[in-house]
C-alpha positions, 0 to 999 in steps of 0.5 A: 565435912559439911562444907565439902558436901554443900560445895559438891551439891552446889557444883553439881547444881551448876553443872546440871545437864539439860533436860532429858540428858543423863549425867553420871557423877563418880566420886574418886578417892584422889585427883588424877595427875596429868591426863597424858598416858605417857606421863601419868601414873595415878590409879584414878587417872586410869579410871578417867582414861577408861572412858577417855582413851581406848587402848589397842587391847583390853582385859576381860573380867577373867583377865583375858586379853580382848580386842579394843582398837586392835581386832586381831593379832598374831605372833611369828613363830620365833616370838619376834614379830607381833602383827595387829589388825586394827579397827576400821572406822575408829577416829580420834576426838579431833577428827584425826583418823585412827590407823596404823600410822597413828599407832606408829606415832603413839609408840614412838612418842611413848619410847622417845618423849623425854617425860614418858614413863612408858619407856621401860614398858616398851624396851623390847620394841625395836620398831613399829611398821605400818604394813597397810592402813589397818595393819601394824607390825611390832618387831622386837629385840627379843621375845617379850611375854609382857607386851600384850599386857602392856598394850592393855594399859597406858602404853597401849592408849592411843592419843591423836598424833595431830594433838600430840604434835601440837601440844607436845609436853602440854598434851595433858592440858587438853587430851585428845584420845579416841574413847567413848567420851571426850575431854570437856573441862578440868578444875584441879582438885574439883572435877574432870568432865567428859562429854559423849563422843558421838562418832565413837565406833561403839557409841550406842553402847554408852548411855550417858551424855556426860561423865563427871569425876569428882575427887573427894579424899574423905571416904565418909564424905564420898559415901555420904554424897552417894547416899544423899544423891549428889553422887551416882557412884563411888570407887574405893568405898572404905572397908569399914563402910561396907556393911553400912553400904550393903544395908543402905536403902537405894545403894548397890555394892560390887567388889573385886580382889585387886591385882595390886598392893599397898606398901612403902617405897623407900628412897635409897638413891634418889637424890640427897633425901636418900642420905638417912639411916633408912635409905642407906641401910638395908638392915634398918629397912628390914627392921621397919618391916619386922616391926609391922604386924600386917594381920593386925593392920588389916583387922584394925583398918580394914576389918579383915576385908583385905589380904596382908602381903609382903610381895608385889603379888598376893599370897594366893597368886601363882607368882607368890614366892612361898619361900618368903612368907608374910613375916610375923611381927618381931619387935625384939628382932627389929631392935636387934637389927637396929643395934647391929646397924649402929642405931641402938638409940633408935632412928627417926624417919619421915614418911609421906602419906596421901591426905585421905583418912584411910591411908592416914589411919594405915600409917598411924597404926604403923607409926604406933607399931614401929615406935615400940621397936625404936623406929619413930615415924614422922608423917607428912600428909600431902595431896596425892598428886603432890606426893607422887611429884615429890616422890619422882623428884626424890623429895622424900625419905619414904612414901606410903603408896600403892599400885593398882596391879597388872595382869602380867606379873612384870607390871607389878615389879619390873618398872619399880625396881630395875635400874632404868624402870620408868617408875623406880622412884626409889632409884634402887639398882642391882645388876642381878635383879635387872638381869633376872627380871629382864630374863623373866620377860623373854620366856613364855614358860611360866615355870621358867619365869617364876624361877627368875622372879623367885631369885629376884625376890631373894635379893629384894627381900634383903634390900627392901626398896619397897616394904609391902603391906597389904592387897586391897579389895576394890569396893564400889558403891552406886545408886541402885538405879544403875544397871549393867556395871561389872566389877573388874580386878583392875579396879577400872570403871567400864561404862559400856552397857551401863545404864541408869533409870530415871 
């Protein structure tokens, strides 16, 4: 721990800004994966993108869709055409102009790049047309209530078509976007440095010349570096440090309830590693869920600061299915399920987990709980990007992993459990779930959509390709010299209007 602290201090000393220039140093819980919006999937990657890559639209703290690169939009009466007016005067970091043709190229790449994870988010888009230089029209195969929320995230992030064509699948090595900051350098597991883009359309609203992101998995070390002055801000402060942060001199705290969840993704059909009792037998997965006391987990690891959960939406969400409340722990019922499934002597499963103290503690508590029901968990600690790569490749049995959440409920579910879902690392496939979740995308009526989600939950609650555990509360801590920071429910760090006194 001391060595890591010393190393960070040395790094920051060697990368100090010239006199008079301001640098913002942000401690991240993990390192980002590839910096290509079409290929990436990490939460911390989205934090970097918030400064690097503008989107067509964004969200407000109240979760309304608001303009960014698109300044206005309208729908046709039948919900099949979305016409967007684009911001004039915006440009990519390499000087390529942002216009309607750039939007067309971006959507085409998201839909057709072989490695793209955005395909399932844009399945409703039949074509995109440049009406004129600053007007673009999306034509859909059917109405899609989720499209604007998709365009408020990675599917709507605009990258330079020039750079994309030159770099191809390697674009993430030197990403070129149109945000307030441009890519400077990256050292894996060490730092990502962004430099202010002076030609940004709203450059005057951004105070820092350089923003440096430092991945520090140990929450205690992150907080210690903040208190010592080696960091200016940390994301995902541990709940156990919240009281200390509120009492610490020179430290401010901000919180927001997350839109997402943490859980365990089960490999049920992603290659040979699915061939085990957990992957092949839904009764074993249900026994695993029954053996977990979610309320105790929240108290032990998070001092009650988070919300126990068993669905992709928290219990206070209008999308939560009240017919499937958070289950009470039932060790005997879990043992009975194992016995009925032919595992009276119990089972042993492997669960990979990110090598940070919080997630390790989560799984150690679960490990102790499930052992009492005859489910022995062997933990495999991995660096987070490696964990995700192995998950994608099917090189796992179960994975403790979460999702930061989206404004529209579709974003928390469809891409994870539909047969062609872009992040369906479980490879769960059920035609009725596909039908129901596709149906939910078409209607703009909340009651109709909820019926579809509830019907899908009836199936998913039995099959459990994902065992949901809890819903986090985002906690940021930062130097009290920082002013203007606003906490958003999506967990992103938006730097517009943020300043830091000398």
